[in-house]
N, C-alpha and C positions, 0 to 999 in steps of 0.2 A: 540280454539278447533281444533284438527287435522282432516282434511277433507279426506274421503274416497269416491271414487266413486264406485258404484256397477251397472254394466252393466249385466242385466239379463231380457230376454224377458218374462219368466214366472212370473206372478204377484205374485203368492203365495210364490214362492221361494225368489223373490226380497224382498218382504215384511218381511219375516222370517229373511233374512240377515240384512235388515235395522233395524228391531227392536233390534237385539242382538248387532249391532254395536253401536247403541245409548246407549244401557245399558252399553256397555264397554267404553262410554265416547267420542265416535267419532261422528263427523258431517257426517252423511250419505247422499250422493247426488245420486239420482236415474236416471237411463236411461234404456230404453227398447229396443233401437235399437243402431247400431253402429254410424249412424249419429247424433243421439241424444247425445250419449257419448262424441263424439268429440266436439259437441257444448257446452256441460257442462264443458268440460275441458277448452275451450276457455273462458268461463265466469267465471271460477274459477282456475286461473293459480296456486293457492296455494294448490291444491289437491295434497297430498303426496303419496297416494297409490290408484291404480286402479284395481278393480277385474272385470275381463272380462270373460263372458261366451263365449264358442266357437260357439255353434249353435244359430245363430241370423237370423231374417227374412230379412235383408237387405245386410249384409256382415258378414263373419265370424269373430270370435274373433282375429284370426291370422292377419287379414288385419287391424282391429282396432289397434292391438298392433304395427304393422309396421308403421301405420300412427302417433301413439303417439311418437315412438322412432325416427322418422324422425326429430322431432322438441324438443323432451325432452328426455334427457339421464338420468336424475336424478330421475324421478318419479319411485316409486316401482310399479311392475306389477305382478298380481297373475291371472293365467288362472284358470277358473272354468269350468269343463267339466264332463259330465256323462260317457264319454268314458274311457276305461281303456287300449286301445291300446298304445303300446310303442311309436308309431310314433307321436300321438297326444302330448305327453309329450315333446318329443324332438323337434317337430315342434314349439311348444309354447316357449320353451326355445331359440331356435335358431332365432326366430323372435324378441326376446328381452325381454321375460318374466323373472322375478326374481324366480318365484316359481309357482307351480300348486297345486290345491286342487280337489280331485275327489269326485263327488257326489256319494252317500250321504255323507255329512260330519257333524261334530258336530260344534256348534257355538264356542266352546272352541278351537278347532283346527284352524278354520279360524281366530279367534282373535289373537291366538298365532303367526301365520304366519305374520299377519299385524303388531303386536307389534314388531316382529324381524325386519321388514323392517324400521319401524320408528326409531328403535334403531340405525340401520346403517346410516340412514340419519342424525340423530341428534348427532351422536357420535363424538368423537375426538375434543372436545372443548379445550382440552390440549394435546399438543404433545411434545415429546422431541426434535424432530427436524422438521422444516417445510419442509425441502427438502431432499429426498432420491435420490442420483445420483449414478448410476452404468452403466458403459460402455456409451452406446448411449442413455440411458433412464434417465429421470429425472421426479420424482414423487413429485408433491407439495401437502403436506398433508393439507395445510390451505385452498386452493381453490379446492382440489381434482381433480387435472389435471395431465395428463401423456403426456410427450413429447419424441418423438423418432427422434434424429438427429434434434432437434429444432423444429419439426412439431408436432402440437397438435393431440392426438389421443382421440376420444370421447369415453368415458366409461360409462357403467351403473354403478349403485351403487355396485352391486355385482362384477362386473369386477374390479372396483377400489379396492374393499376390498381384491380381490384375488391378485391383483398386489401388494398391499401394504404388504400383508402377505409374498409373494415371496421375495420382495426386502428388507424386514426386516430379511430374512433368506436365504441370498445367498449361493448356493452350498449345502444346506441342503435338503435332501430327506424328503418331507412332504407326509404323508399318506393321502388317500382320507378322512379318519376319521378326521385327524387334520384339513384339509381344511374345512370340513363340520362344524365341531365345531367352528372354528374361524370365519367364514363367516356368517354361518346361526344361530349359537348359540347352546348351549349345550341341550336345550329342543327341538331342531328341530327333528321331527320324520319322515322326509321324506326319500327318497331313495338316495344312494350314487351316482346314475347315474347323479344326478343334477350337481355334481362336474365335471364329465367327460364332459357333454354338455357345461357347462360354460367355461371349459378349451379350448374345441374345438372352441368356439365363440371367445375367447380372442386370440387364436393363429391366427385366420383369421385377426384380427386387428393388431397384432404386428410382426408376423413372416415374414421373407422374402420369405419363401417357406413353406406353411402349410404342405406339403408332408414330409418335412424333417425338422421339427422344431429344432432350435438351442438354442432358449432362454428359452422356457418351455420344458424340456425333460421328457419323460416318464420313470419311474422307474417300470419296469414290475412287475406286482403282488403286488404292493405296493402304488404308487402314482406318484408324479411329483417333479421336481427339477428345480429350477431357476439358470441360469448362463448366465448373459449378458456380 
C-alpha cells in the first residue's frame, strides 16, 4: 500500500484527511509537528508523498520541506495552507514542493493531486531510450538522473519530468499549457504559475547565469524552449 504522510497540527483537519486517504486506498501516516513529521519519515523511508501544512507549532512547513529536500529529492511534496497570498505558493514551490492545495479543499482534489504525483514516481517502466544526450547534458531515464559536464544534478520528480520533456523536444517552443499537461496531467486544475516557478527553480540548478539563461529560454507570451 502506498504511504502518504499528512502533517497538520489541527486534529480535526488531519483526521478528515486521513479518513479520505484511507478510503482512497492509501496508508496514511500522521504527524502534528514538524519534528514529528521528520521522525515519521525516518521511520518510514518508503513514504511516497508528504502533505505539509504551513502553519505549525514548532517550525513552519517551508522549513520542514527544506529539511526533507536536503536528503530526499524523489519524494512528492504538497503544501497545504489556508493562505491565499501569492508569496506563500511561490515560497513553497521554491523550497522544493511539487504542488500546493489551498484550504478549504475537497477530498477529491487532494486525492487527485496525490494520484498525479504517484503516477510520476511510478511511470516510465518502459522507455524507448534509456539515455537522452544533448550538448553537455545527459539524462538517464532508467535511474532518473541528470548530469551536466559529467557532474550529477539533483532533481525533484517534477524537475526531472520537465527536463525529460524538454530534452525530448529540443528546439521546440512548448507552451505553459503543454508543460502543465505533460508534467502534472490533463486533470490537473491548478494554476499555470506552478510551471513558471518550477522553471525558475530548474534554471537555478542548470544555468551558468540564471539572469541570462541559455539552456531554457523564455518564449515571451507563450512558454519555454530548450536548446542545449
